[in-house]
C-alpha positions, -999 to +999 in steps of 0.1 A: +285-461-820+281-478-788+256-469-761+267-450-731+254-452-695+258-440-658+266-462-633+276-443-604+276-409-586+292-390-561+293-354-548+304-332-521+278-302-523+280-269-498+256-294-478+283-317-471+299-349-483+279-379-502+248-378-525+226-388-499+233-354-482+230-334-509+192-347-516+183-351-480+185-309-478+170-304-513+142-326-509+137-306-475+136-273-493+172-258-476+189-235-487+227-237-485+236-200-490+243-176-466+263-143-453+303-147-462+305-107-448+325-119-417+351-144-440+354-121-465+354-086-457+392-084-442+402-097-475+378-076-499+364-044-486+343-034-515+323-061-522+283-058-539+279-094-531+281-108-491+267-142-496+278-173-508+271-211-504+301-231-486+304-265-480+288-268-445+304-301-433+345-296-424+367-321-450+393-342-440+423-340-461+443-361-443+423-392-452+440-388-485+473-402-481+501-378-477+521-385-514+488-376-530+477-347-510+508-325-515+494-316-550+458-313-541+444-277-529+404-277-516+393-278-555+410-314-564+402-324-524+369-322-530+371-337-566+389-369-550+363-373-522+334-373-550+353-396-573+360-418-543+323-422-539+312-426-574+338-452-579+326-470-549+287-465-561+295-482-593+319-507-577+347-503-602+372-532-596+409-518-592+420-537-624+404-513-642+424-484-631+456-494-654+444-513-677+440-481-702+404-487-708+394-461-681+398-423-682+393-393-663+372-363-679+370-338-652+364-301-648+369-271-627+371-230-638+407-226-626+431-243-604+427-236-560+419-203-558+431-203-518+466-216-533+469-190-558+464-165-527+492-184-510+513-183-536+509-143-546+508-129-506+544-147-504+556-130-539+540-098-533+546-095-495+579-110-493+591-111-532+603-144-521+587-179-531+612-206-511+592-212-484+560-223-505+555-258-509+572-277-534+535-287-549+518-256-549+520-258-584+503-289-593+474-270-568+471-240-593+472-256-629+440-257-641+437-292-647+450-298-608+412-318-603+417-341-633+456-346-629+454-358-596+424-379-599+445-398-623+477-399-598+457-414-572+441-440-587+470-449-611+443-446-638+463-444-677+434-442-700+427-402-715+432-376-686+408-343-704+406-314-686+376-288-701+382-254-683+350-239-695+336-218-665+302-228-653+298-255-682+330-270-677+311-306-660+290-307-684+314-306-712+336-329-691+306-352-691+299-349-731+332-355-737+336-386-717+304-397-735+319-393-768+354-409-760+333-440-748+306-444-778+335-438-803+356-469-788+383-449-770+378-459-736+357-484-721+348-462-687+354-427-678+350-408-642+337-376-650+327-343-634+343-311-618+349-290-588+352-255-577+361-239-544+345-210-530+366-177-527+362-139-522+387-137-553+360-155-571+328-138-558+344-104-569+351-118-601+313-121-610+307-090-591+331-071-616+311-076-644+278-072-623+267-108-623+263-111-585+234-108-563+236-078-540+204-066-524+200-097-504+230-099-480+205-096-451+184-119-463+206-146-478+180-176-481+160-151-505+189-154-534+194-159-561+162-160-576+164-181-609+137-166-634+119-145-610+112-112-613+128-098-585+163-114-595+196-093-594+226-117-597+240-149-587+255-163-560+288-183-558+290-217-541+314-243-542+315-283-545+325-317-567+304-337-585+314-371-600+297-396-624+310-431-637+304-432-677+307-467-690+292-483-727+266-505-718+284-538-727+310-533-697+281-523-673+259-552-681+294-577-680+301-563-645+263-567-633+262-529-616+233-512-620+222-486-650+211-454-636+209-438-668+216-437-707+234-403-723+218-401-754+228-368-770+255-338-762+259-306-780+283-281-772+293-248-791+300-209-787+275-182-796+299-156-808+277-125-796+289-116-764+315-125-737+293-119-706+253-119-719+240-154-731+222-151-763+184-165-773+190-178-805+224-196-795+210-217-766+179-227-788+203-236-813+226-256-785+196-276-774+183-280-806+217-298-819+219-319-787+184-337-791+192-344-829+224-359-817+199-379-793+180-388-826+150-371-812+127-342-814+120-317-786+082-336-782+102-364-766+117-342-738+096-347-706+120-323-683+142-294-686+169-288-659+178-250-664+212-234-659+189-207-646+222-184-623+193-156-614+210-134-637+188-106-655+196-117-692+208-152-691+175-162-673+156-143-700+174-158-728+171-196-715+134-190-710+129-176-744+150-205-761+127-231-741+097-210-751+106-207-790+121-245-789+096-262-770+064-244-778+033-254-766+046-286-754+045-273-713+074-295-704+084-290-667+112-264-659+130-261-626+168-252-621+190-259-584+208-226-580+185-213-553+195-242-529+231-246-544+241-213-554+262-213-584+292-242-578+303-232-610+329-259-625+306-281-606+273-271-615+264-293-645+276-326-628+256-319-590+228-307-610+229-338-634+231-360-604+204-341-587+182-347-618+189-390-619+175-393-581+147-373-596+142-396-621+148-428-595+120-412-574+095-396-596+096-361-583+106-329-594+125-304-572+110-267-582+131-236-586+135-220-550+124-185-546+110-177-578+076-162-572+067-144-599+088-150-633+101-116-646+092-100-678+105-124-708+105-155-687+067-162-687+055-190-710+074-220-699+060-246-669+080-234-641+076-259-614+069-242-581+063-267-556+076-300-554+058-321-577+050-357-584+058-370-620+076-398-636+101-384-663+122-405-688+140-381-710+154-350-696+175-322-710+202-308-686+218-274-699+249-257-690+260-220-698+293-199-698+309-169-697+327-167-729+297-179-746+301-215-743+268-232-742+267-269-733+236-292-733+234-332-726+204-352-732+197-381-712+167-409-703+159-433-677 
């Protein structure tokens, strides 16, 4: 088994384009959550949740050549922009793209929601499709991000698109890790993307998972682990990381940001919408075992922490049971970014890599008083100066899909 390292990162976050923009706003304790009522109410009148975390910086689709752009909705556009930054950061040579030794593992929850809306508006209102652009299918298909990235860069290796809701990009990274570890590829471009649309928030609304008490105070939600939490807030964005074998990175002389040690993903088989403590605990345990480690080796846990009543409690209980008295620092980032769905795992992982580099742990925003069942673990509630070496990244999705990565400096 080969060692797998990370050599590049790229981001389109609710704050804007670039990893630098993301980190500048996080370290300044700024939230990206804002009221969406004005934009959404003309389309859906009966939402409970009127807040979201859209990308604040206007994107420039025309920076992408038209022959590629035709098959891209906002999800794929954000994915490509994040990938461009990651490829540049890692200094991947053009010769690698078509070599067959570089692949793509890039995910989303669905294809472009905006493109779906355009399709069905024509279909239902006019019963016609001839006025639709010919590339709309490529915008809607579930693997739109992975396929469009591979096409734009002429990448000829494996193309994987694990569409697993909120665990999508963690799975994408894990599958890329395994492809390199087992020698199938030398380099993998991994990540995830999702766009914010009222239909996306409406789906969370229908299962009572969205925050609704803070529509007039958007900066106060979501509230991961807090006793006053009332659900998550949907956001959007894309993140990309370059994975490669340690041998490849050393041969190219590119700086190594971190090493991926372990990965586990599994279903809990108990409920479609509610996390289960023992399943979350088992997935973390399996990931640490896959990394040939023990719970005592972990120095930080980046929690999934969506701000839902059941999900946060299950994750906190699982951490408490598995790590016991180790007092491992725990924080989550959705109080800043909202829940960026298919992008959440990779964007949050990128933040963790920057925290490793700077020796600072970003706290959980809006966590004032841990709720019942969320006590007994070391919540980071203020910016903490701490050098950490090995950490766990959690992501859990509807459908009972758990995904956990273990990384080290």
